[in-house]
C-alpha positions as CSV (number, residue, x, y, z in Angstrom):
1,X,0.0,0.0,0.0
2,X,1.6,3.2,-1.0
3,X,0.8,6.5,0.7
4,X,0.4,9.8,-1.0
5,X,3.3,12.1,-1.2
6,X,2.0,14.5,1.5
7,X,1.4,11.6,3.9
8,X,-2.3,11.9,3.7
9,X,-4.0,8.5,4.2
10,X,-5.8,6.8,1.4
11,X,-8.9,6.2,3.5
12,X,-9.9,4.0,6.4
13,X,-9.3,0.4,5.4
14,X,-9.3,-1.0,9.0
15,X,-11.4,-1.6,12.1
16,X,-9.1,0.0,14.6
17,X,-10.8,2.0,17.3
18,X,-9.0,5.2,16.2
19,X,-8.5,6.7,12.7
20,X,-6.3,9.6,11.6
21,X,-3.9,10.6,8.9
22,X,-0.9,9.4,10.8
23,X,-2.1,5.9,11.7
24,X,-4.5,4.8,9.0
25,X,-1.7,3.3,6.8
26,X,-0.4,1.3,9.8
27,X,-3.7,-0.3,10.6
28,X,-4.5,-0.9,6.9
29,X,-1.1,-2.7,6.7
30,X,-2.0,-4.9,9.7
31,X,-5.2,-5.9,7.9
32,X,-2.9,-7.1,5.1
33,X,-0.5,-8.9,7.4
34,X,2.2,-6.3,6.9
35,X,4.1,-4.2,9.4
36,X,4.5,-0.7,7.9
37,X,6.6,2.1,9.3
38,X,6.9,5.7,8.0
39,X,10.0,6.6,5.9
40,X,10.7,10.2,5.4
41,X,10.8,11.0,1.6
42,X,13.2,13.8,2.1
43,X,16.0,12.3,4.3
44,X,15.1,8.6,4.4
45,X,14.8,8.3,8.2
46,X,12.4,5.7,9.6
47,X,10.1,6.9,12.3
48,X,7.9,5.1,14.8
49,X,5.4,5.8,16.2
50,X,3.9,7.5,13.2
51,X,3.8,11.3,13.2
52,X,3.0,14.2,10.8
53,X,6.6,15.3,10.4
54,X,10.1,13.8,10.4
55,X,11.9,14.4,13.6
56,X,15.2,14.6,11.7
57,X,14.5,17.1,9.0
58,X,10.9,18.3,9.7
59,X,9.6,17.2,6.2
60,X,5.9,16.4,6.0
61,X,6.4,14.0,3.1
62,X,6.7,10.2,3.8
63,X,6.0,6.8,2.4
64,X,4.9,3.6,4.1
65,X,7.8,1.1,4.2
66,X,7.2,-2.6,4.9
67,X,9.4,-4.1,7.7
68,X,10.5,-7.7,7.9
69,X,9.0,-8.1,11.4
70,X,12.3,-9.6,12.6
71,X,14.3,-8.2,15.4
72,X,15.4,-8.7,19.0
73,X,14.0,-7.7,22.4
74,X,15.6,-4.4,23.3
75,X,13.7,-4.0,26.5
76,X,10.5,-5.4,28.1
77,X,8.1,-5.0,31.0
78,X,5.3,-7.1,32.4
79,X,2.0,-5.6,33.1
80,X,0.0,-7.0,36.0
81,X,-2.5,-4.4,37.1
82,X,-5.0,-3.1,36.3
83,X,-6.4,-5.8,34.1
84,X,-6.5,-5.0,30.4
85,X,-9.6,-6.0,28.5
86,X,-8.7,-8.8,26.0
87,X,-5.4,-9.6,27.7
88,X,-4.5,-12.2,30.2
89,X,-2.3,-11.3,33.2
90,X,0.7,-11.2,33.3
91,X,0.9,-9.3,30.1
92,X,4.4,-8.9,28.6
93,X,5.1,-5.9,26.4
94,X,8.4,-5.5,24.5
95,X,10.4,-2.8,22.8
96,X,11.7,-4.7,19.8
97,X,14.7,-3.4,17.8
98,X,13.7,-4.3,14.2
99,X,16.5,-5.4,11.9
100,X,15.8,-2.3,9.8
101,X,17.0,-0.1,12.6
102,X,13.8,1.2,14.2
103,X,12.2,0.2,17.5
104,X,8.7,-1.0,17.8
105,X,6.5,-1.6,21.0
106,X,4.1,-4.5,21.0
107,X,2.7,-7.2,23.2
108,X,4.4,-10.6,23.6
109,X,1.3,-12.3,25.0
110,X,1.4,-16.0,24.3
111,X,5.1,-16.1,25.3
112,X,5.9,-17.3,28.8
113,X,7.2,-14.3,30.8
114,X,10.1,-16.3,32.2
115,X,11.4,-17.1,28.7
116,X,11.7,-13.4,27.6
117,X,15.2,-11.9,27.7
118,X,17.0,-8.9,26.4
119,X,18.6,-9.7,23.0
120,X,16.2,-12.6,22.4
121,X,15.4,-13.0,18.6
122,X,11.7,-12.4,17.8
123,X,9.4,-12.1,14.8
124,X,6.1,-10.4,14.3
125,X,2.9,-12.5,14.3
126,X,-0.2,-10.9,12.9
127,X,-3.3,-11.7,14.9
128,X,-6.9,-10.4,15.4
129,X,-8.0,-9.0,18.7
130,X,-11.8,-9.3,18.3
131,X,-12.5,-7.5,15.0
132,X,-9.2,-5.5,15.0
133,X,-6.0,-6.5,13.2
134,X,-3.0,-6.4,15.5
135,X,0.6,-7.6,15.8
136,X,2.5,-9.2,18.6
137,X,6.0,-10.6,18.8
138,X,6.9,-14.3,19.4
139,X,10.2,-16.1,19.8
140,X,11.9,-16.5,16.4
């Protein structure tokens, strides 16, 4: 899915609970089983989370770049309380350093907490949480 030159979304093609110009491409990518990150059209910097302008050069122009979904755990935490609807407790959440050089925060539910370690290789797994497309990381 290509985005327009000014970063304006191509319309809502997802069921995520929020919708805006900065995130629509991301959720549409999840619907297609793709992990998309913004790449600045001016300087080439990857940026995540999505934003209207590049933090490196302030350009408003960007494209949606597919990521491999492969990386390693950079950091993680385990959420216990309060309970989160749709998630079992304990609920591990990781900051993953993708092999493309950008970090991404996502759940690691389904992975035993005691097996998670800094530097552990992981890969993206595309799932549905109810009617919403989502991504989590699993051991590679």
